[in-house]
C-alpha positions as CSV (number, residue, x, y, z in Angstrom):
1,M,-24.9,-20.6,-22.6
2,R,-27.0,-20.8,-19.5
3,T,-25.8,-21.2,-15.9
4,Q,-26.9,-20.2,-12.4
5,I,-23.8,-18.4,-11.4
6,A,-21.2,-16.8,-13.7
7,I,-17.9,-16.4,-12.0
8,I,-15.5,-13.9,-13.5
9,G,-11.9,-14.8,-12.7
10,A,-10.1,-18.2,-12.1
11,G,-7.9,-17.2,-9.2
12,P,-8.2,-18.8,-5.8
13,A,-11.4,-16.8,-5.0
14,G,-13.2,-17.8,-8.2
15,L,-12.0,-21.4,-8.1
16,M,-13.0,-21.8,-4.5
17,L,-16.4,-20.3,-5.1
18,G,-16.8,-22.7,-8.0
19,R,-15.9,-25.6,-5.8
20,L,-18.3,-24.7,-3.0
21,L,-21.1,-24.2,-5.5
22,E,-20.3,-27.5,-7.2
23,L,-20.5,-29.4,-4.0
24,A,-23.9,-27.8,-3.3
25,G,-25.2,-28.8,-6.6
26,I,-25.3,-25.3,-8.0
27,D,-24.2,-24.8,-11.6
28,A,-21.5,-22.3,-12.2
29,V,-19.2,-21.4,-15.1
30,I,-15.8,-19.7,-14.5
31,I,-14.7,-17.2,-17.1
32,E,-11.0,-16.2,-17.2
33,Q,-9.2,-13.9,-19.6
34,R,-5.8,-15.5,-19.1
35,S,-4.6,-19.0,-20.0
36,A,-4.6,-21.9,-17.5
37,E,-0.8,-21.9,-17.6
38,Y,-0.6,-18.2,-16.8
39,V,-3.0,-18.6,-13.9
40,Q,-1.1,-21.6,-12.5
41,G,2.2,-19.9,-12.9
42,R,1.5,-16.7,-10.9
43,I,3.9,-16.4,-8.0
44,R,2.0,-15.5,-4.8
45,A,2.4,-15.8,-1.1
46,G,0.7,-18.5,1.0
47,V,0.3,-18.2,4.7
48,L,-3.0,-19.9,5.5
49,E,-5.0,-19.0,8.5
50,Q,-6.4,-22.0,10.4
51,G,-9.9,-21.2,9.0
52,S,-8.5,-21.4,5.4
53,V,-7.0,-24.8,6.1
54,E,-10.4,-25.9,7.6
55,L,-12.1,-24.7,4.4
56,M,-9.7,-26.7,2.2
57,E,-10.6,-29.7,4.4
58,R,-14.3,-29.1,4.0
59,V,-14.1,-29.1,0.2
60,G,-12.1,-32.3,0.2
61,L,-8.8,-30.7,-1.1
62,A,-6.5,-30.8,2.0
63,D,-4.6,-34.1,1.4
64,R,-1.6,-32.5,-0.4
65,L,-1.8,-29.4,1.9
66,H,-1.3,-31.7,4.9
67,R,1.5,-33.6,3.3
68,E,3.4,-30.7,1.9
69,G,2.3,-27.7,4.0
70,L,4.4,-26.4,6.8
71,P,2.5,-25.8,10.1
72,H,3.9,-22.8,12.0
73,N,3.1,-22.2,15.7
74,G,4.5,-18.7,15.6
75,I,6.6,-16.0,14.0
76,E,9.8,-14.1,15.0
77,L,9.9,-10.3,15.1
78,L,13.3,-8.6,14.8
79,F,13.6,-4.9,15.7
80,D,17.1,-3.4,15.2
81,G,18.6,-6.8,16.0
82,Q,16.4,-7.5,19.1
83,K,14.4,-10.8,18.7
84,Q,11.0,-11.5,20.0
85,R,9.3,-14.8,19.1
86,L,5.5,-15.0,19.4
87,D,4.2,-18.5,20.1
88,F,0.7,-18.5,18.7
89,H,-0.1,-22.0,19.9
90,A,0.9,-21.2,23.5
91,L,-0.9,-17.8,23.4
92,I,-4.2,-18.8,21.9
93,G,-4.0,-22.5,20.8
94,R,-4.0,-21.8,17.0
95,N,-1.5,-21.8,14.2
96,V,-1.0,-21.0,10.5
97,T,0.2,-23.2,7.6
98,V,2.7,-22.1,4.9
99,Y,1.3,-23.5,1.6
100,G,1.7,-21.4,-1.5
101,Q,-1.2,-19.7,-3.2
102,T,0.1,-21.4,-6.4
103,E,-0.4,-24.8,-4.8
104,I,-4.0,-23.9,-3.7
105,T,-4.7,-22.8,-7.2
106,R,-3.3,-26.1,-8.6
107,D,-5.4,-28.1,-6.2
108,L,-8.6,-26.3,-7.1
109,M,-7.9,-26.4,-10.8
110,T,-7.2,-30.1,-10.7
111,A,-10.4,-30.8,-8.9
112,R,-12.4,-28.8,-11.3
113,Q,-10.9,-30.5,-14.3
114,H,-11.7,-33.9,-12.8
115,S,-15.3,-33.0,-12.0
116,G,-15.9,-31.7,-15.6
117,S,-17.2,-28.3,-14.4
118,R,-17.0,-25.6,-17.0
119,T,-14.1,-23.2,-17.0
120,V,-13.4,-20.9,-20.0
121,Y,-9.8,-19.8,-20.2
122,E,-8.5,-17.1,-22.6
123,A,-11.9,-15.4,-22.9
124,Q,-11.4,-12.1,-24.7
125,S,-13.4,-8.9,-24.5
126,V,-15.2,-10.0,-21.3
127,S,-18.1,-7.7,-20.4
128,I,-21.0,-7.9,-17.9
129,E,-24.4,-6.5,-18.6
130,D,-27.8,-6.0,-17.0
131,F,-26.7,-6.9,-13.5
132,D,-29.2,-4.4,-12.2
133,T,-32.0,-6.5,-13.6
134,D,-33.1,-10.1,-12.9
135,R,-31.5,-11.3,-16.2
136,P,-27.7,-10.5,-15.9
137,R,-25.5,-11.5,-18.8
138,V,-21.8,-12.0,-19.5
139,R,-20.3,-11.6,-23.0
140,Y,-16.9,-12.7,-24.2
141,R,-15.1,-13.8,-27.4
142,K,-13.5,-17.2,-27.7
143,D,-12.0,-18.9,-30.7
144,N,-13.3,-16.1,-33.0
145,E,-16.9,-16.6,-31.7
146,D,-19.0,-14.3,-29.6
147,V,-20.5,-16.0,-26.6
148,E,-23.3,-14.8,-24.3
149,V,-23.9,-16.4,-20.9
150,E,-27.3,-15.9,-19.3
151,C,-27.2,-16.4,-15.5
152,D,-29.0,-15.6,-12.2
153,F,-26.0,-13.9,-10.6
154,I,-22.5,-12.7,-11.4
155,A,-19.6,-13.1,-9.0
156,G,-16.8,-10.7,-9.7
157,C,-13.6,-12.5,-8.6
158,D,-11.4,-10.9,-11.3
159,G,-9.0,-8.9,-9.2
160,Y,-8.1,-5.3,-8.7
161,H,-7.9,-4.5,-12.4
162,G,-10.8,-6.6,-13.5
163,V,-13.9,-5.7,-15.5
164,C,-16.5,-6.3,-12.7
165,R,-15.8,-3.4,-10.4
166,A,-15.0,-1.2,-13.3
167,S,-18.5,-1.9,-14.7
168,V,-20.2,-0.4,-11.6
169,P,-21.4,3.2,-12.1
170,A,-19.1,5.6,-10.4
171,G,-21.9,7.1,-8.3
172,S,-22.8,3.7,-6.9
173,I,-19.5,2.7,-5.3
174,T,-17.1,4.3,-2.8
175,T,-13.4,3.4,-2.6
176,F,-11.0,3.9,0.2
177,E,-7.3,3.7,-0.6
178,R,-3.9,4.3,0.9
179,V,-0.8,3.8,-1.4
180,Y,2.4,3.3,0.6
181,P,5.6,5.0,-0.4
182,F,7.5,1.7,-0.8
183,G,7.3,-1.8,-2.3
184,W,8.6,-5.2,-1.5
185,L,11.5,-6.5,-3.7
186,G,11.1,-10.3,-3.5
187,V,13.4,-13.1,-4.5
188,L,12.5,-16.8,-4.9
189,V,15.5,-19.1,-4.5
190,D,16.0,-22.9,-4.3
191,Q,17.7,-23.0,-0.9
192,P,16.5,-24.1,2.5
193,P,14.8,-21.4,4.6
194,V,17.0,-19.5,7.0
195,A,14.6,-20.4,9.9
196,D,11.8,-22.7,10.7
197,E,9.3,-19.8,11.0
198,L,8.8,-16.5,9.3
199,I,11.1,-13.6,10.4
200,Y,9.7,-10.1,10.2
201,A,12.5,-7.6,10.6
202,H,12.5,-3.8,11.1
203,H,15.8,-2.1,10.5
204,E,16.8,1.6,10.0
205,R,17.5,0.7,6.3
206,G,14.0,-0.8,5.9
207,F,11.8,-3.8,6.4
208,A,12.9,-7.4,5.6
209,L,11.0,-10.7,5.6
210,C,12.4,-14.2,5.5
211,S,9.8,-16.7,4.5
212,M,9.5,-20.0,2.6
213,R,7.5,-22.1,0.2
214,S,8.9,-25.5,1.1
215,P,11.8,-27.1,3.0
216,T,13.9,-26.5,0.0
217,R,12.6,-23.2,-1.5
218,S,12.7,-19.8,0.2
219,R,11.2,-16.4,-0.5
220,Y,12.9,-13.3,0.8
221,Y,11.9,-9.6,0.7
222,V,13.4,-6.2,1.4
223,Q,11.6,-2.9,1.5
224,V,12.5,-0.6,-1.5
225,A,11.3,2.8,-2.7
226,A,8.0,2.7,-4.6
227,D,9.8,3.8,-7.9
228,E,12.6,1.3,-7.6
229,E,13.2,-1.1,-10.6
230,V,14.1,-4.7,-10.5
231,R,16.9,-4.2,-13.1
232,N,18.8,-2.2,-10.5
233,W,19.1,-5.2,-8.2
234,S,21.6,-7.9,-8.9
235,D,21.4,-11.1,-6.8
236,D,24.5,-10.1,-5.0
237,R,23.1,-6.6,-4.1
238,F,19.9,-8.2,-2.8
239,W,21.7,-10.7,-0.6
240,N,24.0,-8.1,0.8
241,E,21.1,-5.8,1.6
242,L,19.1,-8.6,3.2
243,R,22.0,-9.6,5.4
244,S,22.4,-6.0,6.6
245,R,18.8,-6.0,7.9
246,L,19.1,-9.2,9.8
247,D,20.8,-10.0,13.1
248,P,24.3,-11.5,12.7
249,E,23.4,-15.0,13.7
250,T,20.5,-15.2,11.1
251,A,22.6,-13.5,8.4
252,A,25.4,-16.1,8.9
253,R,22.9,-19.0,8.4
254,L,21.5,-17.5,5.1
255,Q,22.1,-19.8,2.2
256,T,22.0,-18.1,-1.2
257,S,22.1,-19.0,-4.9
258,A,20.9,-17.5,-8.2
259,S,17.3,-16.3,-7.9
260,I,14.7,-18.1,-9.9
261,E,12.2,-15.2,-9.7
262,K,12.6,-11.6,-8.8
263,S,9.9,-8.9,-8.7
264,I,8.7,-5.8,-6.9
265,A,5.2,-5.6,-5.4
266,P,3.7,-2.2,-4.6
267,L,1.9,-1.9,-1.3
268,R,-1.6,-0.5,-0.9
269,S,-4.6,-0.7,1.3
270,F,-7.9,-0.6,-0.7
271,V,-11.5,-1.3,0.1
272,A,-14.6,-0.8,-2.1
273,E,-18.1,-0.4,-0.6
274,P,-20.7,-1.8,-1.1
275,L,-19.9,-5.2,-2.6
276,R,-23.3,-6.0,-4.0
277,F,-24.8,-4.2,-7.0
278,G,-28.1,-5.8,-8.0
279,R,-27.1,-9.3,-9.1
280,L,-23.3,-8.6,-9.1
281,F,-21.2,-9.5,-6.1
282,L,-17.5,-8.5,-5.7
283,A,-15.1,-10.8,-3.8
284,G,-11.3,-11.1,-3.3
285,D,-9.0,-8.5,-4.9
286,A,-11.9,-7.0,-6.8
287,A,-13.2,-5.9,-3.4
288,H,-10.1,-5.2,-1.4
289,I,-6.3,-5.2,-1.3
290,V,-4.2,-5.3,1.8
291,P,-0.4,-5.0,2.2
292,P,1.1,-8.5,2.5
293,T,2.6,-7.7,5.9
294,G,-0.3,-9.3,7.7
295,A,-0.7,-12.3,5.4
296,K,-4.4,-11.5,4.9
297,G,-5.0,-11.2,1.1
298,L,-5.6,-14.9,0.2
299,N,-7.4,-15.6,3.5
300,L,-9.8,-12.7,3.0
301,A,-10.6,-13.8,-0.5
302,L,-11.4,-17.3,0.7
303,S,-13.6,-16.0,3.5
304,D,-15.4,-13.8,1.1
305,V,-16.4,-16.6,-1.2
306,E,-17.1,-19.0,1.7
307,A,-19.7,-16.5,2.9
308,L,-21.0,-15.8,-0.6
309,A,-21.4,-19.5,-1.5
310,A,-23.4,-20.1,1.7
311,M,-25.7,-17.2,0.8
312,F,-26.2,-18.5,-2.8
313,V,-27.1,-22.0,-1.3
314,E,-29.7,-20.4,1.0
315,F,-31.1,-18.4,-1.9
316,Y,-31.7,-21.5,-4.1
317,E,-33.1,-23.4,-1.1
318,T,-35.6,-20.7,-0.1
319,R,-35.9,-18.5,-3.2
320,S,-35.6,-15.5,-0.8
321,S,-33.0,-12.9,-1.4
322,T,-33.0,-11.7,2.2
323,V,-29.6,-13.3,3.0
324,L,-28.0,-12.0,-0.1
325,D,-28.9,-8.5,1.0
326,T,-26.6,-9.0,4.0
327,Y,-23.5,-9.9,1.9
328,S,-21.7,-6.5,1.9
329,G,-22.3,-5.8,5.6
330,H,-21.2,-9.2,6.6
331,V,-17.9,-9.5,4.8
332,L,-16.9,-5.8,5.2
333,K,-16.8,-6.2,8.9
334,R,-14.1,-8.8,8.5
335,I,-12.4,-7.0,5.7
336,W,-11.9,-3.8,7.7
337,K,-10.5,-5.7,10.7
338,A,-8.0,-7.3,8.3
339,V,-7.2,-4.0,6.7
340,R,-6.6,-2.5,10.2
341,F,-4.3,-5.3,11.2
342,S,-2.3,-5.2,7.9
343,W,-1.9,-1.4,8.3
344,W,-0.7,-1.9,11.9
345,M,1.8,-4.5,11.0
346,T,3.0,-2.4,8.1
347,S,3.3,0.7,10.3
348,L,5.3,-1.2,13.0
349,L,7.8,-2.8,10.7
350,H,8.5,-0.5,7.8
351,V,10.6,2.7,7.6
352,F,8.5,5.7,6.7
353,P,11.0,8.5,5.8
354,E,8.3,11.2,6.3
355,N,7.8,10.2,10.0
356,G,11.4,11.1,11.0
357,D,12.9,10.4,14.4
358,F,9.6,10.8,16.2
359,G,8.1,8.0,14.1
360,R,11.0,5.7,14.8
361,R,10.7,6.3,18.6
362,I,7.0,5.4,18.4
363,Q,7.8,2.2,16.5
364,R,10.4,1.3,19.1
365,A,7.9,2.0,21.9
366,E,5.3,-0.2,20.1
367,F,7.8,-3.0,19.8
368,D,8.9,-2.8,23.4
369,Y,5.2,-2.9,24.5
370,L,4.6,-5.9,22.4
371,A,7.6,-7.7,23.7
372,A,6.6,-7.2,27.3
373,S,2.8,-7.7,27.1
374,V,1.1,-11.1,26.8
375,A,-2.1,-9.3,26.0
376,A,-0.5,-7.5,23.1
377,Q,1.0,-10.7,21.8
378,S,-2.3,-12.5,22.1
379,S,-4.0,-9.8,20.1
380,L,-1.4,-10.1,17.3
381,A,-1.7,-13.9,17.4
382,E,-5.5,-13.7,17.2
383,N,-5.4,-11.4,14.1
384,Y,-2.5,-13.2,12.4
385,T,-4.0,-16.7,12.7
386,G,-7.5,-15.4,11.8
387,L,-10.2,-13.8,13.8
388,L,-13.1,-16.0,14.6
389,D,-16.5,-14.6,13.5
């Protein structure tokens, strides 16, 4: 098989890169080790920055997003029962849209199916070779046959545990990581959201988040220890714990029922540098991981591939690799800003047992400053809705 760009991974990053290249007339094949059903069924968050919404519009896939997505002009912060709403639209004239990552994946998969662009699901034993030469290759096994893909470039969009970053020689890559001593226990439930906007709550018992997927489906989280297990949490225990971390008015409005999904997500900050290795480029979770507190993961992945696609287009127009040489430096600036913001939000809202009473007083002072300062609120709004390059 021959293609111009071999994309490894059919998550939102890989699918969006494929869509952008397709619209530019550049041939790309997407290679994914999982089934299409598995990819579509993954439960993920979905708070879209304004720039991500505009990207969906640009690739012609925003109709359902605008019909079903939930525009939010702000968020509510709750610190030991004290409420502070941040009105993004009033502060900086921007907003976010709640639209699940699952839905973006579905929109991109459907568009790719209709266009007839090549996607290989359930590819086994995927490997990448010779990406330090001008003839990179991807090998995989499908239906008991070995397949080799010759390409000009490889885009590694295959996630934190994928083959692409793992194929880079250890001496050629530097990683920066912080693993947090807690996770998020999340419950998905078919009940109306407890509020019209997201509620981020800090409580002495731990962090909590009230979010939603639609007007009839809600997603709730509570901070738990890093070694906690889902089996220890009945639905009743979860709901009781969530109520204890909310203010009485919000807790009284909470509508509950049996969970339809329950899982624990560990929290980490992770960045790899650089993100280009010859003709291999890393994007999305293969390049970086951020805690979900700042709602940056999906948005960062989309901004990575938006930049990468534009650089590929320029390469094929000019046959000059100059712009491709700027990929790492360009996207890492935005990545580190998002990592900083996600770390800051996490530090403000979670309980860090090792920080003791001093740490709690610092968090309280930070919240009080935020509540009283329009400048601080505008800074949060700028970062949350998406920094403009």
